[in-house]
C-alpha positions in Angstrom: 0.0 0.0 0.0 2.8 2.4 0.9 4.7 1.6 -2.2 1.6 2.3 -4.4 1.3 5.7 -2.7 4.9 6.5 -3.2 4.6 5.6 -6.9 1.5 7.8 -7.3 2.8 10.9 -5.5 4.8 12.4 -8.4 1.6 12.1 -10.6 -0.7 13.6 -7.9 1.4 16.5 -6.7 1.0 18.8 -9.8 -2.8 18.7 -9.5 -3.2 21.4 -6.9 -0.8 23.7 -8.8 -2.7 23.1 -12.0 -6.0 24.0 -10.3 -4.3 27.2 -8.9 -2.9 28.1 -12.3 -6.3 27.6 -13.9 -8.0 29.8 -11.3 -5.4 32.5 -11.7 -5.8 32.4 -15.5 -9.5 32.7 -15.3 -9.3 35.6 -12.9 -6.8 37.4 -15.1 -9.0 36.9 -18.2 -12.0 38.3 -16.2 -10.1 41.4 -15.0 -8.7 42.1 -18.5 -12.2 41.8 -20.0 -13.6 44.1 -17.4 -10.9 46.7 -17.9 -11.2 46.5 -21.7 -15.0 47.0 -21.4 -14.5 50.1 -19.2 -12.0 51.6 -21.6 -14.1 51.0 -24.7 -17.2 52.4 -23.0 -15.3 55.5 -21.9 -14.0 56.0 -25.4 -17.4 55.7 -26.9 -19.0 58.3 -24.5 -19.8 61.6 -25.9 -18.0 64.6 -24.4 -19.8 67.2 -22.2 
C-alpha cells in the first residue's frame, strides 16, 4: 500500500498547482475583459 502511494505521489502532486494556475488564468481573463469594457465604453462616450 505504501509503495503504491509513493509511486502515485509524483503524478498527484501537480494537480493542486494546475488548479491554482487555472483559477489565476480565469481571474486574469476576467479582469482584463472588465478593464477593456470600461476603456471602450469610456472611449465611446460623448463629451460634455
